[in-house]
C-alpha positions as CSV (number, residue, x, y, z in Angstrom):
1,M,97.7,111.2,109.0
2,K,94.0,111.8,108.5
3,K,92.3,115.1,109.2
4,T,88.6,115.7,109.5
5,V,87.5,119.0,108.3
6,F,84.2,120.8,108.9
7,C,82.4,123.3,106.8
8,S,81.7,126.7,108.4
9,V,78.8,129.0,107.7
10,A,81.3,131.6,106.5
11,A,82.8,129.2,104.0
12,L,79.5,128.3,102.6
13,G,78.1,131.9,102.7
14,L,74.8,130.5,104.0
15,G,73.0,131.2,107.2
16,M,72.4,127.7,108.3
17,A,73.9,125.8,111.1
18,P,77.1,123.9,110.2
19,A,75.7,120.7,111.5
20,A,73.1,120.8,108.7
21,W,75.8,120.6,106.1
22,A,77.6,117.3,105.5
23,L,80.8,117.4,103.5
24,D,81.2,114.9,100.6
25,D,83.7,112.2,101.3
26,V,86.5,111.6,98.8
27,T,89.3,109.0,99.3
28,L,92.5,109.6,97.3
29,Q,95.0,106.7,96.9
30,L,98.5,107.9,96.2
31,K,101.0,106.0,94.0
32,W,103.8,106.2,96.6
33,V,104.6,107.2,100.2
34,T,103.9,110.7,101.6
35,Q,106.3,113.0,100.0
36,A,106.4,116.3,98.0
37,Q,105.5,114.4,94.8
38,F,102.0,114.7,96.1
39,A,102.3,118.1,97.8
40,G,99.4,119.7,96.0
41,Y,96.9,117.3,97.7
42,Y,98.4,117.8,101.1
43,V,98.4,121.5,100.7
44,A,94.8,121.5,99.6
45,L,93.9,119.5,102.7
46,E,96.0,121.6,105.1
47,N,95.0,125.0,103.7
48,G,91.3,124.2,103.6
49,Y,90.9,124.2,99.8
50,F,89.0,120.9,99.9
51,E,86.8,122.2,102.7
52,D,86.1,125.3,100.6
53,E,84.7,122.9,97.9
54,G,82.5,121.0,100.4
55,L,84.8,118.0,100.5
56,N,86.2,115.8,103.3
57,V,89.2,114.2,101.7
58,T,91.2,111.3,103.0
59,I,94.6,110.8,101.5
60,R,96.0,107.3,101.6
61,P,99.7,107.0,101.1
62,G,101.0,104.3,98.8
63,G,104.1,102.0,99.1
64,P,105.9,99.1,97.5
65,D,103.1,96.7,98.2
66,I,100.2,99.0,97.2
67,A,99.0,99.1,93.6
68,P,96.5,102.0,93.2
69,P,94.5,100.2,90.4
70,Q,93.9,97.3,92.7
71,V,92.9,99.6,95.5
72,I,90.3,101.4,93.4
73,A,89.1,98.1,91.8
74,G,88.4,96.8,95.3
75,G,86.5,100.0,96.3
76,G,89.2,101.4,98.5
77,A,89.4,104.7,96.8
78,D,87.3,107.1,94.7
79,V,90.3,108.4,92.7
80,I,93.9,107.4,92.4
81,V,97.2,108.9,91.3
82,E,98.8,106.6,88.7
83,W,101.2,106.8,85.7
84,M,99.4,106.6,82.4
85,P,101.3,103.5,81.1
86,A,100.1,101.4,84.1
87,A,96.6,102.9,83.8
88,L,96.3,102.1,80.1
89,A,97.7,98.6,80.6
90,A,95.2,98.0,83.3
91,R,92.4,99.3,81.1
92,E,93.4,96.9,78.3
93,S,93.3,94.1,80.9
94,G,89.8,94.9,81.8
95,L,89.9,97.6,84.6
96,P,88.2,100.6,83.0
97,L,90.3,103.4,84.4
98,V,89.8,106.9,83.0
99,N,92.1,109.9,83.3
100,I,90.1,112.9,84.6
101,A,92.9,115.3,85.1
102,Q,96.7,115.6,84.5
103,P,98.5,117.9,87.0
104,F,102.0,116.6,85.8
105,K,102.9,118.1,82.4
106,R,106.3,116.5,82.1
107,S,108.0,113.2,83.0
108,G,110.5,113.0,85.8
109,M,111.7,109.6,84.9
110,M,115.3,108.9,83.8
111,L,118.2,106.5,83.8
112,T,121.2,107.5,85.9
113,C,124.6,105.9,85.1
114,L,128.0,106.1,86.6
115,A,130.3,107.9,84.1
116,E,133.1,105.5,85.0
117,T,131.2,102.7,83.3
118,G,131.7,104.4,79.9
119,V,128.0,104.8,79.2
120,S,127.7,108.2,77.5
121,S,124.8,107.6,75.0
122,P,122.0,105.1,74.4
123,E,124.3,103.4,71.8
124,D,126.4,102.3,74.8
125,F,123.5,100.4,76.4
126,P,123.9,97.0,74.7
127,G,125.9,94.6,76.9
128,R,125.0,96.6,80.0
129,T,123.0,95.9,83.1
130,L,120.2,98.4,83.6
131,G,118.1,98.7,86.8
132,V,114.4,98.9,86.1
133,W,111.4,99.4,88.4
134,F,108.5,97.0,87.8
135,F,104.9,96.9,89.1
136,G,103.8,98.9,86.1
137,N,106.8,101.3,86.1
138,E,108.7,99.2,83.6
139,Y,106.4,100.0,80.7
140,P,108.1,103.3,79.6
141,F,111.5,101.6,79.8
142,L,110.5,98.6,77.7
143,S,109.0,100.9,75.1
144,W,112.1,102.9,74.9
145,M,114.3,99.9,74.4
146,S,112.0,98.7,71.7
147,T,112.2,102.1,70.0
148,L,116.0,101.8,70.1
149,G,115.9,98.2,68.8
150,I,117.7,96.9,71.9
151,P,116.5,93.5,73.2
152,T,115.9,93.2,77.0
153,E,116.9,89.6,77.4
154,G,120.6,90.2,77.8
155,G,123.4,89.2,75.4
156,D,126.0,91.3,73.7
157,D,123.4,93.1,71.6
158,G,120.8,93.5,74.4
159,V,120.6,94.7,77.9
160,E,120.4,92.7,81.1
161,V,117.4,94.0,83.1
162,L,117.8,94.1,86.8
163,R,114.6,94.2,88.7
164,Q,115.4,97.2,90.8
165,G,113.9,97.8,94.2
166,F,112.7,101.3,95.0
167,N,116.2,102.4,96.0
168,V,119.5,103.2,94.5
169,D,121.5,100.4,95.9
170,P,122.3,98.7,92.6
171,L,124.3,101.7,91.4
172,L,126.0,102.2,94.7
173,Q,127.0,98.6,94.9
174,N,128.0,98.3,91.3
175,Q,125.3,95.8,90.5
176,A,124.1,97.8,87.5
177,D,125.6,100.3,85.1
178,C,122.5,102.5,85.2
179,I,119.4,102.6,87.4
180,S,116.0,104.1,87.2
181,T,115.6,107.4,89.0
182,M,113.2,110.3,89.2
183,T,114.5,113.8,88.8
184,Y,112.9,114.7,92.2
185,N,113.8,111.7,94.3
186,E,116.3,108.9,93.6
187,Y,118.7,111.0,91.7
188,W,119.3,113.1,94.8
189,Q,119.6,109.9,96.9
190,V,122.6,109.1,94.7
191,I,124.0,112.6,95.3
192,D,123.4,112.3,99.0
193,A,125.3,109.0,99.0
194,G,128.5,110.9,98.1
195,I,128.6,110.7,94.3
196,S,129.0,114.1,92.6
197,E,126.9,115.2,89.7
198,D,129.9,115.2,87.3
199,E,130.4,111.5,88.1
200,L,127.0,110.8,86.7
201,V,125.4,110.6,83.2
202,T,121.6,110.9,83.0
203,F,119.1,110.1,80.3
204,K,115.8,111.8,80.8
205,Y,112.9,110.1,79.1
206,E,111.6,113.6,78.2
207,D,114.8,114.3,76.3
208,Q,114.8,111.0,74.5
209,G,111.3,111.6,73.0
210,V,109.7,108.6,74.9
211,A,108.3,110.4,77.9
212,T,104.9,109.1,79.1
213,L,102.5,110.9,81.3
214,E,102.9,110.4,85.1
215,D,100.8,111.2,88.2
216,G,97.5,111.6,86.6
217,L,94.2,111.3,88.4
218,Y,92.1,108.3,87.5
219,V,88.6,107.0,88.3
220,L,86.5,104.0,87.3
221,E,84.6,104.7,84.1
222,D,81.1,103.7,85.3
223,R,81.2,106.3,88.1
224,L,81.4,109.1,85.5
225,E,77.8,108.2,84.6
226,D,76.7,109.8,87.9
227,P,76.4,113.6,87.6
228,D,76.9,114.0,91.3
229,F,80.2,112.1,91.2
230,V,81.4,114.2,88.2
231,D,80.5,117.3,90.2
232,K,82.4,116.0,93.3
233,M,85.5,115.2,91.2
234,A,85.3,118.6,89.5
235,R,85.5,120.2,93.0
236,F,88.2,117.8,94.0
237,V,90.3,118.7,90.9
238,R,89.7,122.4,91.3
239,A,90.9,122.3,94.9
240,S,93.8,120.1,94.1
241,M,95.1,122.4,91.4
242,R,94.7,125.3,93.8
243,G,96.9,123.3,96.1
244,W,99.5,122.6,93.4
245,E,99.6,126.3,92.4
246,W,100.3,127.3,96.0
247,A,102.9,124.6,96.5
248,A,104.8,125.7,93.4
249,E,104.9,129.2,94.6
250,N,105.7,128.3,98.2
251,V,108.2,125.5,97.9
252,E,109.6,125.5,101.4
253,D,106.2,125.9,103.1
254,A,104.7,123.2,101.0
255,A,107.5,120.8,102.0
256,M,106.8,121.5,105.6
257,I,103.2,120.7,105.1
258,V,104.1,117.4,103.6
259,L,106.4,116.6,106.5
260,E,103.5,117.2,108.9
261,F,101.6,114.4,107.2
262,D,104.5,112.0,107.2
263,D,103.6,109.6,110.0
264,T,106.7,107.5,109.3
265,G,109.2,110.2,110.1
266,A,111.4,108.9,107.3
267,Q,111.4,112.1,105.2
268,T,113.8,115.0,105.8
269,E,113.3,118.7,105.5
270,E,116.2,119.1,103.0
271,H,115.1,116.3,100.8
272,Q,111.4,117.4,100.7
273,I,112.3,121.0,99.9
274,R,114.5,119.8,97.1
275,M,111.9,117.4,95.8
276,M,109.2,120.1,95.8
277,G,111.4,122.4,93.8
278,E,111.9,119.6,91.2
279,V,108.2,118.7,91.1
280,A,107.3,122.3,90.5
281,L,109.2,122.1,87.2
282,L,107.1,119.1,86.2
283,I,103.7,120.7,86.8
284,E,104.7,124.1,85.3
285,G,102.2,125.2,82.6
286,S,99.6,122.6,83.7
287,D,96.1,123.7,84.8
288,G,95.1,120.1,85.4
289,T,93.6,119.6,81.9
290,L,95.0,116.7,79.9
291,D,96.9,117.8,76.8
292,V,95.7,115.6,74.0
293,A,99.1,115.8,72.2
294,D,100.8,114.5,75.4
295,Y,98.3,111.7,75.6
296,E,98.8,110.7,72.0
297,R,102.6,110.7,72.4
298,T,102.2,108.4,75.4
299,V,100.0,106.0,73.5
300,S,102.4,106.0,70.5
301,T,105.3,105.2,72.8
302,L,103.4,102.4,74.5
303,L,102.3,100.9,71.1
304,G,105.9,100.9,70.0
305,G,106.8,97.9,72.1
306,G,107.8,95.7,69.2
307,S,106.8,92.1,69.6
308,D,105.6,92.7,73.2
309,P,104.0,96.1,73.3
310,V,102.6,97.5,76.5
311,I,99.2,97.9,74.9
312,T,98.1,96.3,71.7
313,A,95.7,98.9,70.4
314,A,95.0,102.5,70.8
315,P,92.5,102.7,73.7
316,E,89.1,104.2,73.5
317,G,87.5,106.2,76.3
318,A,90.7,106.3,78.4
319,W,90.4,110.0,79.2
320,T,87.7,112.6,79.5
321,S,87.6,116.3,79.8
322,V,84.2,116.3,81.5
323,V,85.6,116.8,85.0
324,T,88.1,119.6,84.1
325,D,85.5,121.3,81.9
326,A,83.2,121.3,84.9
327,A,86.0,122.4,87.2
328,F,87.4,125.3,85.2
329,N,84.8,126.4,82.6
């Protein structure tokens, strides 16, 4: 769903005709489909926070066949939502993505296993089949296995990696001992399928010390050379964080706003309310400014990829505070 917003005289506090004022266009490419994972942006659009900042924002949903780095490289977006492992890997491959803000403070990624398989700790992983998302989402997992010293080519001492689709079928159909899930999404799909929480064992990347940053905002580096673009992104980030704050404080209402923008009709009220509650835990304590310690932990985890690390050297220029400094200082 696209909404066109217009700036009013009252909003601008100026006595000129609204027609004389053109809003600055911004296109945001999401990492995944319309859901409460991105509620802050939809709230900012619906509640007029972008309009308050003089912006006309178009939000483009993602999907299994949409890679945000490719979209922004092709000029299809001004700013994207992406996980840092994928962004840093893309940067090392020649696409100069830069993190300008980090709404998500914590990782929601985890492995979810059936307790009946006997997996109760990471020491039980060897010899097992583990479901893993790819298309850039595999990097945290591969780094974790390297940290544990567990090969990912199968065998008694390694794990068999099942290229998991973006669903929970491999666990429900006993094709894998454990699968990739997010705290706010797929985990609850397993629950909704009739498996109780006490029948599951979960391993949160956050608890394992290998969490990497997710759902940051990224732009192309050369665009930051333009002061007008930096100003536009500062306004975008400020409005977005205002949206996130409102969403965290109004979980049910935020979920309803997300549903209004879901053109597919695939999302349900119950699932989106639950998702919004879980996402609120991940953004808690964040004002959108990247925590350097979190960034360095992410880089350290990705460099720890053994013979096949996600990135081969600590990146330079992969993040900047120029946008958040302009937004909040």
